N, C-alpha and C positions, 0 to 999 in steps of 0.2 A: 215470739212474734206470731200474731193471729193471722187469719186468712186475708183480712183486709190490708194489713200491713205488708204481707207478702206481695199482694197484688200491686201495692203502691211502689214497693221496692223493685219489683220486676219491671214495672213500667219505666222507672228511672234507668234501670240496667239496659233496657231496650234502647232508650235514647242515647246512652253512653256508647253502646256497642254500634249503633248505626252511625254515630258521628266518627268513631274510630275506623269503621269499615270504609267510610267515604274519605276521611282526611288523614287518618293515622294519629289523630290527637285524642287525648283522653281527658274527660271532664274530671277535675280533681275532687277528692272527698267522697266518692261514690263507691268505688270498688277497692279491694285490698291491693296493696303495693305489689305483692307477689304475682297477682293475676295481671296487673298492669304491665310488669316487666315481662311476663310470659307472652302477652299479646304482642309486645314490641319484638320479641325474638321470633315469633311466628311470622310477623310481617317481614322481618329481615330474611326469612327463609323463602319469601315470595309465595307463602301459602295463602290461597284465596279463601277469605273468611266465609263466603257465600256458597262454598261447595257443599254438596249434599251427601258426600261420601268420604270416608277415610281413605287416603291415597296410598296407604302402605302396601307394598308388594314385596314378595320374596320368592325365589325359585325353590324347587324341591330339595336340592342339596343344602341350601342355606337353612331351610326349615328343619331338615333332619339334624343338621349340626346343632341348632339351638335346642331342639328337644333332647339330644344326647347330653349336651352340656348341663341342662337343667333337670336331668332325670330324677335325681334325689328329691329336689324340691317338688316336682310334680307328683311323685309317688307318695310322699308324706302328706302333701296338702290335699290331694284329691279326695280322700275319705272325709276330711273336714268340710270341704266344699259341698260334698254330697249331703252331709248332715245339715249344713247351713241351708242348703237349697230346700231340703225337705221341710224345714221350719217355715220358710218364707214363700213356699210354692204358691200358696193361695193369694199372696199379696202382690203378685206380678212384679217381682224383682228379678234381676239378672246379676249372677255372681261371676266376677272375672278374676283370673289369676295371671299375673304377668311375670316376666323375668326382670332383671335390673335395668334393661334398656326399654321396657314397655312392651315387648313382644307378648302377645296374648297366648298363653300356654293352655288355658282351659276356660270354658264358658258354660254356665248352666242357667236355664231360665225357661219361661213359657209365657204365652199370652201376647198381648199387643206389643209391649216393650221388647220382648224377645224378638218378635218379627221385625220391628223397626231396627233393632241392633243388627240383625242379620242383613237387612236391606242397606244399612249405612256402612257396612263392612266392619262393624265392631264384633269380630268373630275370631275364632282360633286361627292363628297364622297371620293375622293383622297386627297393628301395633298402636298403643297409646302414646308413642313417643311424640314430642312436640312437632317434629319435622313433618309428621303425617297426620296427626289428629288434633293438632293445635293444643290450646289450654284445656287440660282435663285434670280431674282429681288424682287419678293414679300417676299422671305425668308429673304433677307438682309434688306429690308424696315421694316420688323417686328422686327428684332433684333436691328437695329441701330436707329429705329424711325425717318427715313428721306427717301425721294424719292430716288430711284435707277433706273438706266437704264443699261441693260447688252446686250451684243451681242455675238452671236455664241459661240466660244470656251471659253468665260469667264464662261459659265455654266460648272458645274462639270461633269454632265452626258452627255455622247456623244449623247444621245437621243435627247437632247435639243439644239444641236449645229446648227440646221437649223433655230433657232428662234432668234429674238430680242425682249426683254421684257422691259417694263417701268412700275414701280409700285410705289405706294405711300401709306403710312399708313393712317388709319382712326382712329380718336380719339373720345372719348365720351366727355361730357361737362366738365368733371374733367381733361381733357388732357391725359387720359390713352389710350394706343393703344388697340383697340378692333378688328381690322381687317386690310385688305389691299385691294386695287383696282389694278388690273393688266391688261395691254394691251399688247397682244402678236401678233407678225406678223412674217412672214418669213423674213430672213435676207435681201433678195433682195427687198421685198415690203417695209420694214422699211427705206431703203435708200432713197425712194421717199418721205417719210413723217417724216422729222426730228423733228417735234414738238409734238410727241406722249407723251413725258414726261410732258410737260406743260399741255397737255390736260388732262392727267390722274390725275395730282396734282389738277387741277381745279375741276374735277369731284369729287375727294375725299373731297375737302373742301365743295362742295355743299351738299354732303351726311352728313358731320359733322353738317352743319347748319340745315339741315332738322332734324337731330337727336335731336339737341337742341330745335327746335320748337316743336317737338314731346314730349319731356320731359316737356317743359313748358305747353303744352296743357294738358298733363296727370296730372301734378301737379294742374293745374287750375281746371280741371274736377274733380280730387279727392277732392280738397278743396271745390268745389261747392257741391259735394256729401255729404262730411262731414257736411257742413253748412246746407244743406237741411235736412239731417237726424237729425241733432241737433235741428233744428227749428221745425221739425215735432213732435219731442218727448218732447220738452221743456214744462214745466209748466208755463212758462212765455209767455204772449201774445206779438207778434212781428208784427209790420207793417214797411216795408221798403219802402222808397219813393226816387224818383229822385230829381233833383234840382228844379224842377217845382212843387213839392209836389204831383206828381202823383204817385199813389200806384204801386209798382213793385212786392211786395210780402206780403202776409198775411199768418201767420202760422195757423194751425187748432185751437190751443188754443185761439188765438185772435178771430177767427171766432165764437167759442163758447161763448166767453165773450160778443161779440156784437150781437150774435144771427143771423149771416148772413152766406151765402155761400161765403167763402173767395175768391174763384177763380173768381166769377162773378163781383168783385169790382176791380180786377187788371186793371190798366190803368186809372181809375177814380181818380179825385182829392180827397184829404183827407177829405174835408168838406162834402163829400157825405155820409160819415159814422160817422164822429166825429162831435159832436155838442157842446162839452164842450168849453166855451169861454176861460178859462185859457190855455188849451192845444192849441187851435187854434191861440191864440195871440202869444204863444211862437213859433209856427211854422211860422207864418207870419213875426215875427221879427227875425227869425232864432236865437233864444236865447235858450240856454240849460236850460232844466227844470229837476231838480234833485229830485227824490223821493217825488213827490207831491201827496197827497191824494185827488183824484177827483172822481166825478160821471160822468158816460156817459149818453147817452140819455135814454128816457123812456122805450125803448125796453129791457133794462137790469134791469128794476125795481129799478132804483136808487141805485144799488149796488155800493159799494165804492172800489176803487182800488188804489194801489200805482203805479204811473205813472212817467216815465221819458222820455224826449225828447232830443235826441243827434244829432246835425248836424254832417255831415261827410265832411271834407275838405281835399284838397290836401296839400302837403308840402308847396306850394306857397300861401295857403290861399283861393284857389278857392273852392266854394261849389260844392260838387259832389252829395250829397244826404243827407238823414237823416233817423233816425230810432226811432220808438216809442216802449218802453218796458212797459208792463203792468203786474203787479202781483196782484193776489187776496189778499185782506186784510187778509182773513182768513189764507192764506199760510204764510204771513208775521207774523201774530200773532203766528202761530205754531212755526216758527223759533225762534222768540223772547222767547217764553215759553221754548223751548229746551235749548237755550243758557243761559237763566236766571235760569234754573233749576226748573221750575214750574211743578214739578212732585212729586206725592206722593210715598215715599219710603217704608212706613210701610203697613203691612197687619195684619189681625187678628192673624196670626201665630206668629207675633212678640209680641203680648200682653201676658205676662206670669203672672201667678198666679193661685193657686189652691183654693183660698178662695171662699166661696159661694158669698161674696159681689162682687168680681171682675167678677166672672163667670156670675152673673146675669146682670152686666153692659154690658159685652161682648155679651151676648145672646140678650139683648135689642137692642144693636147697630147693630148686624147682621140683626135683623128683620126689622130695620128702614133704612137699607142701600139703598133699592130699592125705597124708597119714595123720591119724589121731594120736599117735604114740607120743610120749613125752620126749623132749629133745634137749640137749645141751649144746649151746653155741659157745665155743671157747675162742679166745683171742685176746691180744693185748688191748689196753685202753686206747680208744680212738680209732679202732679198725672198722667200726660200723656194725657192731653186733645187733643193736636194736633195729637199725635200718634193715638188716637181713631178716630179722624176726617179723617186722612189719610187712616186708615183701612176701614172706611165706604166708602170713595171715591173709593178705589180700588176694593171694593166688589160690588159697585153699577153700574148702567147703564152708568154712565159717566166716567168709569175707564180709557177710551182711551183719555179723555180730560185732561185739565190742572188742577192742584191743586195749587191755588194761595193763599198764606197766607199773612196777613198783621197784624201787631201788632198795635192796635189802640192807645196805649200810647207811643210807641217808636218813633212816627213820630210827629214833631212839629205841632201845631194846624194850622198854616198858610200854611202847606204843604200837610196835609192829604187829602184835597179836590182834589188837582191835582193828588195825588197818586191814589186816587180811580177812579176819573172820567177822568183823562188825560186832555190834553189841545191842542189847535190848535196853529199853527205857529204865532208868533208875539203877543201872548196873554199878555205876560209880559216880562220885561227885563230879559235876561239870559235864556229865553225859548229855548229849543232845536230847531234847524232848522227843519222845516217840522212838528213840533208838536210832541206830545208823547202820546201813548196810556196809559190809566189807568189800574188799576187792574181789573175793571169790564170788560173792553174789553178783556184783556188777559185771563180772566177766562172763556171766551165764550165756552160753551159746556162742562164745567167741574164744579168745586167746588170753591167757594170763602170762605175762612176761616178767620173770623174776630176775632182775638184773643184779650183777655182783652177788650172786647167791653164796659165794664162798665166804662172805662177810656175815651170814646169818648165824646167830647164836646156836649153840648145841641144843638147848631146851626148845627153841623155836623150831629147829630142824626136826625134832621128834614129833611135834604137833603137826608140822607140815607133812611128814611121812605118813602119819595116821590118816590125815585127811585124803591124801593121794591114794592110799591103799583102800580105804572104805568108800571112796567116791562121795563123801558126804562130810558135813561139818556142822557145828553149832555156833551161833553167835555167843559172845560173852554174856553170861546171864541168861541165856536161852535154855528152853527145855526140849524143843523139837529140833529135828535134824533137817538141814537144807541140802539139796543135791549139789554135788560139784559137777558142773557140766561145762568144762572149758579145757582146751588143750593147754598143757603146761610147757612153756619154753623157758629154760633157765639159761642164764649167761654168766660166764666167769672169766676173769682175767688172770686166774691162777690155774695151775695144774690141779684139778680136783682129786685125781688119783693120789698125787703126792700129799694133798691135804688130808686124805683119808688115812694114809700111812703114818702121817704125823699126828693123827687123832684130832685134827682141826675140823674135820668134816665127817659126818656119819657115813659109813660105808654102805649101810642099807638104804639110806636116802640117795646116795650116789648111784647105786644100781637101779633104783626106781626111776631116777631122772634120766640116766644115761642109757636109755633104750636106743636112742639115736644120738649121733654126735657130728657136729660140723665145726671145723676149725677155720676161722677167718685169718688168713696169713697177714703178717705185718707188712707195712708199706715197703720196708727195705728189701723184702723178698719178692716184690711184685716188679719184675723187670719191665721197664718202659712206662709203668703207670704214673710215675711222678710227672712226666711230661703231659700225659693225657689229662690228669686231674688238674694240673696247674693251668693249662689252657682253658679247661672248663670253669675253674673257679674265677679266673680273670674275667671271662665273659659274664658270668652270673653276677659277680660283685660289682663290675663296672656298671652294668645295667641298673643294679639296685642303688648305687651311689650317684648315678647320673654322670659318670665320668667316661672319658673317651680313651681308656687304655685298651690298645688293640692286641697286645701280645707281650712277649718276653724276649730278651736277647739271648743269644746262644751262650754267652758267658754266664749270665744269671741262671739260666736253666741247668748248665753244667754244675754249678755250685749246689743247686737244690738236689740234683740227682746224686750228688756225692754225700749228702747228709744221711745220717742213720735214722732219723725220725723216730725218736722214742715215743713221741705222742701220735704217731702214725698220721692218718688222713686228717684227723682233727687239727693236729699241729700244722700240717701243710696248709690247710684252708685258713687258719688264723694268720699264718705268715703272709699268705697272698693278700688276705683282706687288709692287713696292716700296710703292706706295700702299695696296694691300689689307693688306700686312703692318703698316703704321704707323698706318693710320687708326683713330680711335676711334668713327667714325660708321657708320651703316648705309648711307650714301651717300657716295661719293667727292666731296670738295670741291677747289677750286683749290689750297688750301694743302697738299694731300696729294701734290702733284706737284713735281718739281724744276725749275720753269719759270724763265725768265729774270728775272722780276720779283722772285723770292725772293732774288736777289742784289743788290737795291737798285735795279734798273732798272725803268723804267716799263713796264708790260706793253703789248704791241702788241695793239691791238684787232683783232678778226677782219676787220672791213671794210677796215682799213688794210692788213693782210696780203694780203687778196684783190686790192686795188687794185695793190699792188706786183707781185704774181704775174701779174696780167693785163697790166700794162704791159710786164713782161719778156717774156712770151710774145708779145705783139703785136709788140715790137721784133724779136724773133728770127725771127718769121714773115716780117716785111717784109724783113729782111736776106737770108733764104734766097731770097725771090722775086726780089730785086734781083740776087743772084748768078747765078740761073738765067737771068734775062733777058740779063745781060751776057755770059754764056757760051753763049748761044743754045741752051740746053737740054742742054749737054754736062755730064753729072753728075760725071765725073772732075774736070774743070776747076773746076766749081763747088765740089766738096768741097775741092780744093786751095786755092782762093781763100779759102774759109771757115775753112781750117785744121782740118778734121775728116776722118774717114775716110768712105769711101763707105757702109759699112753704117750709120754714124751718120746720114749724110744720108738714107738710105732711111727710117730710123725717124722722123726729123724731118718728112719728107714725109708719112708716114702720120699722124703726130701732129697736123699742121696741115691735113690733108686737101688738100694741094697737088698739082696735077697738072702734068705736063710737057707742053710743046708736042709735037705729032706730029713725028716725024722727029728726036727727041732722040737723042744718042749717048752711049755710055759713055765 
């Protein structure tokens, strides 16, 4: 369109605008539909088209909020605005940057058009929103999300009729409109430069690209900060390398593991700090190494670590770098213990009973809890030997360490050695990849409880003895020794001394283990504890089952107290649990228990049972006294004549409060 055509078109625009300003009606076919609709919206906002100034106002707090919200856009766009302004400075253009609502964030210009913009309030802090400035190019660009160019009377406010404007929206990386860029000139100056719209569109796209680069940089920076913070705080040692095996990063944990200043080795090749041949071979061959237990060089005192090596490749298979991950074996053991439940649950508060017999046992156990010496707990099955061992562990100096229990008779003979000592990778067919720690390793810093040790085979006893004596052991298939750092508590339901005399148990192992001994009395010897435990079990089990059993009748309790309880506390608890499950009463009755009379036999009265028990005890006491007298106080001879072991004889002497004449011999 040449100058004459522009003049004719502008004259028509002026007529259309004047008619709309007077009547609100638009002559069809002259102006674009988007402009017509905008004029109508402006009139609906009661905006006076003949005003000579943009009416936008905002207080200081609101302006500061807007600037904070659009900080990134302003910082990225400002250098481009400055560059664009330097190009068009002599052409008397004004460059505007707005936010997504039309708020003017930045303006640059000079000359007559700049002065006029300042006079009409087209300045920083004002707004090109339709509500305040009417129909403008940046306003339509923001509404319709596309570039617009407007001339003279196409603007709604008469104050802007002197100008020609070209504006383009600015998008974020998600494609959402976040602002606009506008180039404004006088109507006459714009006729000389018809490419302003293309210029402003190109500038907006450059700003968008720079915003994307800024976001990518921020994400990359944030990711690096997260990675750095994570590596700094991790309990895993990390070495990162480039494709040439040169070190790019060592975290503080790895520096402590290797005993080096981590930063001083950045840039050097990995063999300058790693000497282990297995790891170096994996690096040279670029082969992944998974969870390998290795040792580093001498500066770390031959400590063992779980180490992995992982190459890093591109999607096309090109090697980019690699990473070494190192975890302390101690930490791995702690994790395995936690997952495997190697923790003692019971304390001395869980051991119930008012009888003198059990209270003496608890008192002795408390006094021996702090001792590191090996210990044997003897007692019949079901008396609570492991509960006592756990209580001692939780009361002792190793309470924070693991409590690892193993039943010596529950594991097949051909597996117990690997269970105790562990094994290295490839030791035998079916072995776990990378090997497996044994119970001695897992008990490091805690307690190893060997239950029913009397059932351990003689050949395994010999290996156990050597381990205890040397305070170290080897994994099966291993070449190096590992320290034994755990208190050993053994439990037996047999008389171990008698087992040694019958050559079923090694005497040397017996004396190694039997530094200290605690005997847990059977339930039948704990006067009054049947009633205490029964009431306790009723309460616990009723709560667990959601039943309202409040207690037990005197008749039922008398029957329980008359039982001999060969299964001890375990048997009593099972009976009570069965009774609570089956009873329909709020109080347990005799018929709720599987007693002898339920099989058709006449129930034994309590006094009859007590009479029998008293007669047996009296006869046993008298027999022991006679044996001691006939052997002139020689305990070994007396035990032999009685057909019992010395440890059993000692307990009988204590039970019946028997004393030995002075000068007695062993």
